[in-house]
C-alpha positions as a LaTeX table, in Angstrom:
\begin{tabular}{lrrr}
\hline
Residue & $x$ (\AA) & $y$ (\AA) & $z$ (\AA) \\
\hline
Met1 & 223.19 & 27.76 & 196.49 \\
Met2 & 221.81 & 28.66 & 199.91 \\
Ser3 & 224.14 & 31.66 & 200.36 \\
Leu4 & 223.14 & 32.98 & 196.93 \\
Glu5 & 219.46 & 32.92 & 197.94 \\
Arg6 & 220.28 & 34.63 & 201.23 \\
Asn7 & 222.17 & 37.37 & 199.36 \\
Asp8 & 219.21 & 37.88 & 197.04 \\
Met9 & 216.86 & 38.11 & 200.00 \\
Arg10 & 219.13 & 40.60 & 201.75 \\
Arg11 & 219.34 & 42.74 & 198.60 \\
Phe12 & 215.56 & 42.60 & 198.18 \\
Gly13 & 215.11 & 43.62 & 201.81 \\
Val14 & 217.37 & 46.65 & 201.42 \\
Trp15 & 215.60 & 47.77 & 198.25 \\
His16 & 212.24 & 47.24 & 199.87 \\
Val17 & 213.20 & 49.36 & 202.88 \\
Leu18 & 214.59 & 52.10 & 200.64 \\
Lys19 & 211.46 & 52.07 & 198.50 \\
Val20 & 209.18 & 52.32 & 201.53 \\
Ala21 & 211.30 & 55.13 & 203.00 \\
Ala22 & 211.17 & 57.05 & 199.70 \\
Ile23 & 207.39 & 56.66 & 199.47 \\
Ala24 & 206.97 & 57.76 & 203.10 \\
Ala25 & 209.16 & 60.82 & 202.52 \\
Ala26 & 207.24 & 61.73 & 199.36 \\
Ala27 & 203.93 & 61.33 & 201.20 \\
Ala28 & 205.19 & 63.55 & 204.04 \\
Val29 & 206.19 & 66.24 & 201.54 \\
Val30 & 202.85 & 66.08 & 199.70 \\
Phe31 & 200.80 & 66.18 & 202.90 \\
Ser32 & 202.93 & 68.99 & 204.33 \\
Phe33 & 202.37 & 71.10 & 201.24 \\
Ala34 & 198.64 & 70.32 & 201.40 \\
Val35 & 198.46 & 71.37 & 205.07 \\
Met36 & 200.51 & 74.48 & 204.38 \\
Gly37 & 198.33 & 75.44 & 201.43 \\
Leu38 & 195.07 & 74.88 & 203.27 \\
Trp39 & 196.31 & 76.71 & 206.35 \\
Asn40 & 197.60 & 79.68 & 204.36 \\
Val41 & 194.37 & 79.98 & 202.39 \\
Leu42 & 191.82 & 79.37 & 205.14 \\
Met43 & 193.23 & 80.28 & 208.53 \\
Pro44 & 194.33 & 83.89 & 207.85 \\
Ala45 & 190.93 & 84.65 & 206.31 \\
Ile46 & 188.93 & 82.98 & 209.08 \\
Phe47 & 190.95 & 83.61 & 212.25 \\
Ala48 & 193.42 & 86.34 & 211.20 \\
Val49 & 196.49 & 84.20 & 211.99 \\
Lys50 & 199.83 & 84.29 & 210.18 \\
Ala51 & 200.74 & 82.03 & 207.30 \\
Ile52 & 202.99 & 79.06 & 208.04 \\
Ser53 & 206.05 & 77.59 & 206.34 \\
Phe54 & 206.58 & 74.07 & 205.00 \\
Trp55 & 208.45 & 73.01 & 208.15 \\
Gln56 & 205.71 & 74.36 & 210.42 \\
Ala57 & 203.15 & 72.41 & 208.37 \\
Leu58 & 205.26 & 69.26 & 208.74 \\
Gly59 & 205.44 & 69.92 & 212.48 \\
Leu60 & 201.65 & 70.26 & 212.61 \\
Leu61 & 201.28 & 66.92 & 210.85 \\
Val62 & 203.62 & 65.19 & 213.30 \\
Leu63 & 201.92 & 66.84 & 216.27 \\
Ser64 & 198.44 & 65.87 & 215.08 \\
Lys65 & 199.61 & 62.30 & 214.43 \\
Leu66 & 201.01 & 62.10 & 217.96 \\
Leu67 & 197.92 & 63.60 & 219.57 \\
Phe68 & 195.23 & 61.86 & 217.57 \\
Gly69 & 196.71 & 58.76 & 215.99 \\
Gly70 & 199.95 & 57.75 & 217.58 \\
Phe71 & 202.64 & 56.00 & 215.58 \\
Arg72 & 201.28 & 52.47 & 215.55 \\
Gly73 & 201.94 & 50.62 & 212.37 \\
Phe74 & 198.34 & 49.49 & 211.90 \\
Pro75 & 194.99 & 51.08 & 212.65 \\
Ala76 & 192.63 & 49.55 & 215.23 \\
Gly77 & 195.09 & 47.15 & 216.78 \\
Gly78 & 196.54 & 45.76 & 213.58 \\
Pro79 & 196.78 & 42.24 & 212.28 \\
Arg80 & 197.09 & 40.61 & 215.71 \\
Trp81 & 193.68 & 41.98 & 216.74 \\
Arg82 & 192.14 & 40.91 & 213.43 \\
Arg83 & 193.65 & 37.41 & 213.70 \\
Arg84 & 192.44 & 37.03 & 217.30 \\
Met85 & 188.93 & 38.13 & 216.34 \\
Ala86 & 188.92 & 35.71 & 213.39 \\
Glu87 & 189.92 & 32.87 & 215.72 \\
Arg88 & 187.16 & 33.78 & 218.15 \\
Trp89 & 184.66 & 34.00 & 215.29 \\
Glu90 & 185.64 & 30.53 & 214.05 \\
Gln91 & 185.01 & 29.06 & 217.51 \\
Met92 & 181.52 & 30.58 & 217.82 \\
Thr93 & 178.39 & 28.64 & 217.07 \\
Pro94 & 175.95 & 30.16 & 214.54 \\
Glu95 & 173.70 & 31.26 & 217.42 \\
Glu96 & 176.61 & 32.99 & 219.18 \\
Arg97 & 177.59 & 34.69 & 215.93 \\
Glu98 & 174.07 & 36.04 & 215.44 \\
Lys99 & 173.94 & 37.23 & 219.05 \\
Phe100 & 177.31 & 38.97 & 218.55 \\
Lys101 & 176.06 & 40.63 & 215.34 \\
Gln102 & 172.92 & 41.86 & 217.09 \\
Gly103 & 175.00 & 43.28 & 219.93 \\
Met104 & 177.25 & 45.10 & 217.50 \\
Arg105 & 174.26 & 46.49 & 215.60 \\
Gly106 & 172.90 & 47.82 & 218.88 \\
Arg107 & 176.21 & 49.57 & 219.61 \\
Cys108 & 177.32 & 50.63 & 216.14 \\
Gly109 & 174.09 & 50.90 & 214.23 \\
Pro110 & 173.01 & 49.00 & 211.12 \\
Arg111 & 176.05 & 49.96 & 209.03 \\
Gly112 & 176.01 & 47.88 & 205.89 \\
Asn113 & 172.94 & 45.97 & 207.02 \\
Arg114 & 170.39 & 46.02 & 204.20 \\
Glu115 & 167.69 & 44.25 & 206.25 \\
Ala116 & 167.71 & 46.93 & 208.96 \\
Glu117 & 167.70 & 49.69 & 206.32 \\
Ala118 & 164.68 & 48.10 & 204.62 \\
Gln119 & 162.79 & 47.85 & 207.94 \\
Ala120 & 163.47 & 51.49 & 208.88 \\
\hline
\end{tabular}
């Protein structure tokens, strides 16, 4: 019984990986065509540069991802950062939470804060 479940899990894992790889490849193709189309429509008219091919567009996407985003799996530190912040939040007293919120509002502005928008 246990080996049957393990086989099912292994099969699910392979299909899951293949599905994710296929979706990633399709997304890369779609975004490459979008970059190529935008470049070939806008850049020659604005800056008088040559049109680019699909592979050059894909290269631009990879280069921009390396320069501006990196290849981390998750934005902004990922689930570990979120979990650590949630743990810290749980340990704060209500006064500390309010002080933290005020500090963040001072740094980041009143994003999503209806009270600050009403006062302004």
